[in-house]
C-alpha positions as CSV (number, residue, x, y, z in Angstrom):
1,M,28.6,1.0,31.6
2,K,26.9,2.9,28.8
3,Q,24.9,0.7,26.4
4,H,25.6,1.7,22.8
5,S,22.9,1.5,20.2
6,A,23.1,0.0,16.8
7,T,23.3,3.5,15.4
8,D,26.2,4.4,17.7
9,R,28.1,1.3,16.5
10,I,27.4,1.9,12.9
11,I,28.5,5.6,13.0
12,F,31.7,4.7,15.0
13,G,32.6,2.0,12.4
14,L,31.9,4.4,9.5
15,K,34.2,7.0,11.0
16,A,37.0,4.5,11.7
17,K,36.8,3.2,8.2
18,Q,36.7,6.6,6.7
19,L,39.9,7.6,8.5
20,R,41.6,4.3,7.8
21,L,41.0,4.6,4.0
22,A,42.1,8.3,4.1
23,S,45.4,7.3,5.7
24,Q,45.8,4.5,3.2
25,Q,46.1,1.9,6.0
26,S,45.2,-1.8,5.5
27,F,43.5,-3.9,8.1
28,A,46.9,-5.5,8.8
29,D,48.5,-2.0,9.3
30,L,45.8,-1.0,11.7
31,A,46.0,-4.3,13.5
32,T,49.8,-3.9,14.0
33,A,49.4,-0.3,15.3
34,T,46.6,-1.0,17.7
35,G,47.3,-4.6,18.8
36,M,43.7,-5.6,17.8
37,S,42.9,-8.7,15.7
38,L,41.8,-8.3,12.0
39,S,38.4,-9.9,12.7
40,Y,37.7,-7.5,15.6
41,L,38.6,-4.5,13.5
42,N,36.4,-5.8,10.7
43,E,33.5,-6.1,13.1
44,I,34.1,-2.5,14.3
45,E,33.9,-1.2,10.8
46,K,30.7,-3.2,10.1
47,G,29.0,-1.7,13.1
48,K,28.9,-4.9,15.1
49,K,31.2,-3.9,17.9
50,F,31.7,-0.8,19.9
51,P,35.2,-0.9,21.5
52,K,36.1,-0.2,25.1
53,Q,37.9,3.1,26.0
54,D,41.4,1.7,25.9
55,K,40.8,0.4,22.4
56,I,39.2,3.7,21.3
57,D,42.3,5.5,22.5
58,A,44.5,3.1,20.5
59,L,42.4,3.5,17.4
60,A,42.4,7.3,17.7
61,K,46.2,7.4,18.0
62,A,46.6,5.0,15.0
63,L,44.2,7.0,12.9
64,N,45.7,10.4,14.0
65,T,42.5,11.8,15.5
66,S,41.0,12.3,19.0
67,P,38.9,9.8,20.9
68,E,36.3,12.5,21.3
69,W,35.9,12.9,17.5
70,L,35.6,9.2,17.1
71,T,32.8,8.9,19.7
72,D,30.8,12.1,19.2
73,G,28.2,10.3,17.2
74,H,28.2,12.5,14.1
75,L,29.4,12.0,10.5
76,D,30.9,14.6,8.3
77,R,28.7,16.5,5.8
78,H,29.5,14.1,3.0
79,L,27.8,11.3,5.0
80,A,25.1,13.5,6.6
81,P,22.3,11.7,4.7
82,V,23.5,8.3,6.1
83,E,23.4,9.8,9.6
84,S,19.9,11.3,9.1
85,L,18.7,7.9,7.9
86,L,20.2,6.1,10.9
87,R,19.0,8.7,13.4
88,S,15.4,8.5,12.0
89,N,15.2,4.8,13.0
90,F,13.7,4.2,9.6
91,L,15.8,1.1,9.0
92,N,14.5,-0.4,12.2
93,E,10.9,0.5,11.3
94,L,11.1,-1.2,7.8
95,P,9.9,-4.8,7.9
96,L,13.2,-6.1,6.5
97,D,12.7,-9.5,8.1
98,L,9.4,-10.0,6.3
99,F,11.4,-10.0,3.0
100,G,14.2,-12.2,4.4
101,I,16.7,-9.3,4.7
102,E,18.8,-8.9,7.8
103,L,19.5,-5.4,9.1
104,N,23.2,-6.0,9.6
105,K,23.4,-6.9,5.9
106,V,22.0,-3.5,5.0
107,V,24.5,-1.9,7.4
108,E,27.3,-3.8,5.6
109,I,26.2,-2.3,2.3
110,V,26.3,1.2,3.9
111,A,29.7,0.5,5.4
112,S,31.2,-0.9,2.2
113,A,30.7,2.3,0.2
114,P,29.4,5.0,2.5
115,V,30.0,8.0,0.2
116,R,28.2,6.3,-2.7
117,V,25.4,5.1,-0.5
118,A,25.1,8.7,0.9
119,A,24.8,10.0,-2.6
120,F,22.1,7.4,-3.4
121,I,20.2,8.3,-0.2
122,S,20.5,12.0,-1.0
123,T,18.9,11.2,-4.4
124,L,16.1,9.3,-2.8
125,L,15.4,12.0,-0.3
126,E,15.4,14.7,-3.0
127,L,13.0,12.6,-5.1
128,S,10.7,12.1,-2.0
129,R,10.7,15.9,-1.5
130,S,9.9,16.5,-5.1
131,Y,7.0,14.1,-5.1
132,N,5.9,15.2,-1.6
133,L,6.5,11.7,-0.1
134,R,6.5,11.2,3.6
135,E,7.7,8.4,5.8
136,E,4.2,6.8,5.8
137,N,4.4,6.5,2.0
138,F,7.3,4.1,2.4
139,Y,5.3,2.1,5.0
140,F,2.4,1.8,2.7
141,G,4.7,0.9,-0.2
142,A,6.3,-1.8,2.0
143,L,2.9,-3.1,2.9
144,R,1.8,-3.4,-0.7
145,A,5.1,-5.2,-1.6
146,Y,4.4,-7.6,1.3
147,L,0.9,-8.3,0.1
148,E,2.1,-8.8,-3.4
149,L,4.8,-11.2,-2.2
150,H,2.1,-13.4,-0.6
151,E,-0.4,-12.9,-3.5
152,N,-2.6,-11.3,-0.8
153,F,-3.6,-14.6,0.7
154,F,-2.7,-15.5,4.3
155,P,-3.7,-19.0,5.5
156,E,-2.9,-18.1,9.1
157,L,-5.5,-15.3,9.1
158,E,-8.0,-17.6,7.3
159,K,-7.4,-20.2,10.0
160,A,-7.8,-17.6,12.8
161,V,-11.2,-16.6,11.4
162,V,-12.4,-20.2,11.3
163,Q,-11.2,-20.8,14.9
164,F,-12.8,-17.5,16.1
165,S,-16.1,-18.5,14.4
166,K,-16.1,-21.9,16.1
167,E,-15.3,-20.4,19.5
168,Y,-18.1,-18.0,19.4
169,E,-20.5,-20.3,17.5
170,L,-20.7,-18.1,14.4
171,T,-22.0,-20.5,11.7
172,E,-21.4,-20.0,8.0
173,K,-24.9,-18.5,7.8
174,R,-24.6,-14.9,6.8
175,P,-25.1,-11.9,7.2
176,L,-23.5,-11.5,10.5
177,S,-25.5,-10.0,13.3
178,P,-24.1,-6.6,14.4
179,T,-25.6,-7.2,17.8
180,R,-23.8,-10.5,18.1
181,L,-20.4,-9.0,17.3
182,A,-21.1,-6.0,19.6
183,D,-21.9,-8.4,22.4
184,I,-18.6,-10.2,22.0
185,L,-16.7,-6.9,22.1
186,T,-18.6,-5.7,25.2
187,G,-18.7,-9.1,27.0
188,K,-15.3,-10.6,26.2
189,Y,-13.2,-7.5,25.7
190,D,-15.0,-4.9,28.0
191,Y,-15.7,-2.5,25.2
192,N,-18.0,0.5,25.6
193,I,-19.7,1.0,22.3
194,K,-21.3,4.4,21.6
195,V,-23.6,4.4,18.5
196,N,-23.5,7.9,17.0
197,G,-20.6,8.7,19.4
198,L,-19.0,11.1,16.9
199,R,-22.2,13.1,16.3
200,D,-20.9,16.1,18.1
201,Q,-17.5,16.1,16.4
202,P,-18.0,17.7,13.0
203,S,-14.2,17.8,12.4
204,L,-14.3,13.9,12.4
205,N,-17.0,13.6,9.8
206,G,-14.6,11.6,7.5
207,L,-14.1,8.8,10.1
208,R,-16.4,5.9,10.5
209,A,-15.2,5.0,14.0
210,L,-12.8,6.1,16.7
211,Y,-11.3,3.9,19.4
212,L,-10.3,5.4,22.7
213,P,-7.9,3.0,24.4
214,N,-8.0,4.5,27.9
215,S,-11.7,4.0,28.3
216,K,-11.9,1.1,25.7
217,S,-14.7,3.1,24.0
218,L,-15.6,2.6,20.4
219,L,-17.3,5.7,19.0
220,L,-19.3,5.2,15.8
221,Q,-20.1,7.9,13.2
222,E,-23.7,9.1,13.0
223,G,-25.6,7.6,10.2
224,L,-23.5,4.5,9.7
225,L,-25.3,1.7,7.9
226,S,-25.6,-1.6,9.8
227,H,-23.1,-3.4,7.6
228,Q,-20.6,-0.5,8.0
229,A,-20.8,-0.8,11.8
230,T,-20.5,-4.6,11.6
231,F,-17.3,-4.3,9.6
232,Q,-15.8,-2.0,12.3
233,Y,-16.8,-4.5,14.9
234,G,-15.0,-7.2,12.9
235,K,-11.8,-5.1,12.8
236,E,-11.9,-4.4,16.6
237,L,-12.4,-8.1,17.2
238,A,-9.3,-8.8,15.1
239,F,-7.1,-6.4,17.1
240,N,-8.1,-8.2,20.2
241,Y,-8.3,-11.8,19.1
242,L,-5.1,-11.7,17.1
243,K,-3.4,-9.8,19.9
244,L,-2.2,-7.0,17.5
245,G,-0.3,-4.6,19.7
246,E,0.5,-1.3,17.9
247,R,-2.6,0.1,16.2
248,A,-4.3,3.2,15.0
249,S,-7.3,4.6,16.9
250,T,-9.0,5.8,13.8
251,S,-11.0,3.6,11.4
252,S,-8.8,4.6,8.6
253,L,-5.1,5.3,8.8
254,L,-4.6,9.1,8.8
255,N,-1.0,9.4,9.8
256,A,0.9,6.1,10.0
257,R,3.5,6.1,12.8
258,S,5.2,2.8,12.1
259,F,5.1,-0.1,9.8
260,E,3.8,-2.3,12.7
261,E,0.8,0.0,12.9
262,V,0.2,-0.3,9.1
263,I,0.5,-4.0,8.9
264,N,-1.7,-4.6,11.9
265,H,-4.4,-2.4,10.4
266,S,-4.1,-4.5,7.2
267,K,-4.5,-7.7,9.2
268,A,-7.6,-6.4,11.0
269,I,-9.2,-5.5,7.6
270,Y,-8.4,-8.9,6.2
271,F,-9.8,-10.6,9.3
272,S,-13.1,-8.7,9.2
273,A,-13.5,-9.2,5.4
274,A,-12.9,-13.0,5.9
275,L,-15.3,-13.1,8.8
276,H,-18.0,-11.5,6.7
277,L,-17.3,-13.5,3.6
278,P,-16.2,-17.0,4.7
279,L,-13.7,-18.6,2.4
280,D,-15.4,-21.7,1.3
281,D,-18.9,-20.2,0.8
282,F,-17.6,-17.1,-1.0
283,S,-15.3,-19.2,-3.1
284,N,-18.2,-21.2,-4.4
285,S,-20.0,-18.0,-5.4
286,V,-16.9,-16.8,-7.2
287,R,-16.5,-20.1,-9.1
288,R,-20.1,-19.8,-10.3
289,F,-19.6,-16.2,-11.3
290,F,-16.7,-16.9,-13.6
291,A,-18.3,-20.2,-14.9
292,A,-21.4,-18.4,-16.2
293,D,-22.0,-18.1,-19.9
294,R,-22.0,-14.3,-19.9
295,W,-21.0,-11.3,-17.8
296,Q,-23.4,-10.7,-15.0
297,S,-23.2,-7.3,-13.3
298,G,-25.8,-8.4,-10.7
299,F,-23.1,-10.6,-9.1
300,F,-21.8,-7.7,-7.0
301,E,-25.2,-6.5,-5.8
302,E,-26.2,-10.1,-5.1
303,I,-23.1,-10.7,-2.9
304,M,-23.6,-7.3,-1.1
305,E,-27.2,-8.1,-0.3
306,R,-26.6,-11.7,0.7
307,Y,-23.8,-11.0,3.1
308,R,-24.7,-7.4,4.0
309,V,-21.3,-6.0,3.1
310,N,-20.1,-3.0,1.3
311,P,-18.5,-3.1,-2.2
312,E,-14.9,-2.6,-0.8
313,T,-15.3,-5.8,1.2
314,V,-16.4,-7.8,-1.9
315,Y,-13.4,-6.5,-3.9
316,H,-11.0,-7.1,-1.1
317,R,-12.1,-10.6,-0.8
318,L,-11.9,-11.2,-4.6
319,T,-8.2,-10.2,-4.4
320,N,-7.7,-12.8,-1.7
321,V,-9.7,-15.6,-3.4
322,I,-8.9,-15.4,-7.1
323,P,-5.1,-16.1,-6.7
324,H,-5.9,-18.8,-4.2
325,L,-8.7,-20.5,-6.2
326,F,-7.4,-20.2,-9.7
327,N,-3.6,-19.8,-9.2
328,F,-4.0,-16.5,-11.1
329,S,-2.2,-13.4,-9.8
330,R,-2.1,-11.2,-12.9
331,L,-4.5,-8.7,-11.3
332,F,-4.7,-5.3,-9.8
333,F,-7.2,-3.3,-7.7
334,L,-7.7,0.4,-7.7
335,R,-10.0,2.7,-5.8
336,F,-10.5,6.2,-7.3
337,A,-12.0,9.0,-5.3
338,H,-13.7,12.1,-6.7
339,G,-15.0,15.2,-5.1
340,T,-18.2,16.1,-7.0
341,E,-17.2,19.8,-7.1
342,S,-13.8,19.0,-8.7
343,N,-12.5,17.7,-11.9
344,R,-9.6,15.9,-10.1
345,F,-9.5,12.2,-9.5
346,S,-7.2,10.4,-7.1
347,I,-6.2,6.9,-6.3
348,D,-6.5,6.3,-2.5
349,R,-6.2,2.5,-2.4
350,E,-4.3,0.1,-4.7
351,L,-2.9,-3.4,-4.9
352,H,-0.8,-4.7,-7.8
353,L,-0.2,-8.4,-7.9
354,D,0.7,-7.9,-11.6
355,R,3.5,-5.4,-11.8
356,R,2.7,-3.8,-15.2
357,N,1.7,-0.5,-16.5
358,H,-1.7,0.2,-15.0
359,P,-2.3,3.4,-13.1
360,R,-0.7,3.9,-9.7
361,A,-1.2,6.6,-7.1
362,N,1.2,9.4,-7.9
363,A,2.1,12.8,-6.7
364,R,2.9,14.2,-10.2
365,N,-0.4,16.2,-10.3
366,E,-1.2,14.6,-13.6
367,H,-4.7,13.7,-15.0
368,Y,-5.6,10.0,-15.1
369,C,-6.9,8.8,-18.4
370,R,-10.6,9.4,-18.7
371,R,-11.0,6.4,-21.0
372,W,-10.7,4.2,-17.9
373,L,-14.2,2.8,-17.0
374,S,-13.6,3.5,-13.3
375,V,-13.0,7.3,-14.0
376,R,-15.8,7.6,-16.5
377,M,-18.3,6.0,-14.1
378,L,-17.5,8.5,-11.4
379,K,-18.6,11.3,-13.8
380,D,-21.7,9.2,-14.6
381,L,-22.8,9.3,-11.0
382,D,-23.5,13.0,-11.4
383,N,-25.6,12.3,-14.4
384,E,-29.3,11.7,-13.6
385,D,-29.9,10.1,-17.0
386,I,-28.1,6.9,-16.1
387,L,-30.0,3.8,-17.1
388,A,-32.2,2.4,-14.3
389,E,-30.6,-1.0,-14.5
390,D,-27.3,0.5,-13.5
391,L,-28.6,1.7,-10.2
392,S,-29.3,0.3,-6.7
393,R,-31.5,2.1,-4.3
394,D,-32.1,-0.4,-1.4
395,S,-31.9,0.5,2.2
396,S,-28.5,-1.1,2.8
397,H,-26.8,0.7,0.0
398,P,-28.6,4.1,-0.5
399,G,-28.1,6.2,-3.6
400,K,-26.7,5.3,-7.0
401,L,-24.6,2.2,-7.7
402,V,-23.1,1.6,-11.1
403,V,-21.6,-1.7,-12.1
404,K,-19.9,-2.3,-15.5
405,A,-17.2,-4.2,-17.3
406,Q,-14.7,-3.2,-19.9
407,R,-11.8,-4.7,-21.8
408,S,-9.0,-2.1,-21.5
409,R,-6.1,-2.3,-23.9
410,Y,-3.0,-0.2,-23.3
411,H,-2.1,2.0,-26.2
412,G,0.9,0.7,-28.0
413,T,0.9,-2.7,-26.3
414,E,-0.9,-6.1,-26.4
415,D,-1.7,-5.9,-22.7
416,T,-5.5,-6.0,-22.2
417,Y,-7.2,-6.2,-18.9
418,L,-10.8,-7.3,-18.1
419,C,-11.8,-4.5,-15.8
420,L,-14.8,-5.0,-13.4
421,S,-15.8,-1.6,-12.1
422,L,-18.3,-0.3,-9.5
423,A,-19.0,3.3,-8.6
424,R,-21.0,4.6,-5.7
425,K,-21.6,7.5,-3.4
426,D,-19.1,7.5,-0.5
427,H,-21.7,7.2,2.3
428,P,-21.8,8.9,4.8
429,V,-19.2,11.4,3.3
430,P,-21.1,14.1,1.4
431,G,-20.0,15.4,-2.0
432,R,-17.7,12.5,-2.7
433,N,-17.9,9.5,-5.0
434,V,-15.6,6.4,-5.2
435,S,-15.1,3.7,-7.8
436,L,-13.5,0.3,-7.5
437,T,-11.8,-1.6,-10.2
438,L,-10.6,-5.2,-10.4
439,G,-8.4,-5.7,-13.4
440,L,-7.5,-9.2,-14.7
441,L,-4.9,-9.6,-17.4
442,I,-6.5,-11.3,-20.4
443,N,-4.5,-14.4,-21.3
444,D,-5.0,-18.2,-21.6
445,D,-4.9,-18.6,-17.8
446,L,-7.8,-16.2,-17.4
447,R,-9.8,-17.9,-20.2
448,A,-9.3,-21.2,-18.4
449,F,-11.7,-20.2,-15.6
450,C,-13.6,-17.2,-16.9
451,N,-16.1,-18.2,-19.6
452,W,-17.2,-14.7,-20.5
453,V,-13.9,-12.9,-21.2
454,D,-15.0,-12.3,-24.8
455,D,-18.7,-11.5,-24.1
456,P,-19.7,-9.1,-26.9
457,A,-21.8,-7.2,-24.3
458,I,-18.5,-6.0,-22.7
459,S,-17.1,-2.9,-24.5
460,S,-13.4,-2.7,-25.5
461,R,-11.4,0.5,-25.3
462,E,-7.9,1.7,-25.8
463,V,-6.5,3.4,-22.6
464,N,-3.4,4.9,-21.2
465,V,-2.1,6.0,-17.8
466,T,-2.4,9.8,-17.7
467,C,-3.3,12.4,-20.3
468,E,0.1,14.0,-20.0
469,R,1.8,10.8,-21.1
470,C,-0.7,9.7,-23.8
471,P,-0.1,10.1,-27.5
472,I,-3.6,9.0,-28.6
473,E,-4.8,11.6,-31.1
474,N,-8.3,13.2,-31.3
475,C,-9.3,11.9,-27.8
476,A,-12.7,13.4,-27.0
477,V,-12.2,13.0,-23.2
478,R,-8.7,14.3,-22.8
479,A,-8.3,16.4,-19.7
480,A,-4.8,17.8,-20.4
481,E,-2.3,18.2,-23.2
482,P,0.3,15.4,-23.7
483,V,3.1,17.6,-22.4
484,V,5.4,14.7,-21.5
485,I,5.0,13.2,-25.0
486,Q,5.5,16.7,-26.6
487,K,8.7,17.2,-24.5
488,R,10.1,13.9,-25.6
489,A,9.4,14.7,-29.2
490,R,11.2,18.0,-29.0
491,L,14.2,16.4,-27.4
492,Q,14.2,13.7,-30.1
493,E,14.1,16.4,-32.8
494,I,17.0,18.2,-31.2
495,Q,19.0,15.0,-31.0
496,E,18.4,14.2,-34.7
497,V,19.5,17.7,-35.7
498,I,22.7,17.4,-33.7
499,E,23.4,14.0,-35.2
500,G,22.8,15.4,-38.6
501,L,25.2,18.2,-38.1
502,D,27.8,15.9,-36.7
503,S,27.6,13.6,-39.7
504,G,27.8,16.5,-42.1
505,E,24.4,15.9,-43.7
């Protein structure tokens, strides 16, 4: 007997319901005509049951159609978007269970108003095309929502890191030895690690590492710093120790194939960051940082040197620890990237535990506000006249490193964020700089644990999201005209003229 998929059942039910409603039959009418119970017919329309052939024949006769049409697996053009969604397996890929949503409940919504749902889906698809969104954008969006739901702190991963450290006798003394982690990978998990293994692959210059599952080989990029290699080892240990199945082979996700792959990648990063920056020890450092009498930019360099980690690891861990330590989740994290030969800036990593109006990655091709410290610092990296105290040139973090703070108030609002920003060269990628920003909403809760919120040494500035949407006048760093604001003003003027004519003024 043929096994019918969930999609087959849903489409069959939608077609049956479409014909029943078109013929103005109630469930009772259809039950009388087919000899089926009301509950069974209801389960058919909800996509829970696929009837046997004799019942299909009875339904076809009662609905004045053919059995072949009912079972051909296709919806008419009005419901084509629903069919496309179902056939794409997208609903099955979304982590509905992580948000407490059952797939059959989504199906019931589709079945209850298929034409309206189809129109809604068509709208979403059109918007996604307009903004050049792909399936992976939804996966990453779902991941961010999941992290926000849990305030980016996962006790089960913290516990796994502690257990791993005990099993392999990794004390809290840091930095971690890259040799020790490499030995665990080769000895326990039969890895074949090839230092500089990507040397002869110029097309893969943007990758820090590549894992080849057939040979269990880990190929590292030429010129990786020791702490960069160690972080990759930590991720590989996570994939194996946590038994994370579906995974990407590349060090960064280039083309996400499923949500499972995306969330496993996120867990591996979390595990490695927690392994390098143990919760208790790092938490004590964070407490001291915020309890100090004044802003200390040296905190970041001190942590990077002490634990031998890169800036991203420090910022990642801060987004884990601050909500956990201080019960404070009104924060966001952004990473801006900038090609030194371009005047364009893009957001390639983000986390928003506070859903407010700070910048988000977008596909509108607009210019992010240059008043943001994180954007301005990227431009500063190209300026050889930066003050010496803003730079770090040690062996573990070569090149320029700029660390600053700013109180950023959104134009037209009372929302002000304490922004802690760091900018650096994107080693080993040539011609590219990145900046990291942790933004903390300034309120009484922040002042309860951060003593230097109002430090006069920290500059304050009015900011906005993008130049195109910013009404601030006489802005010396504006990169584009406020075309969105100008369009709104023109529409408002037209509306006022129309209302004046209508009132006879």
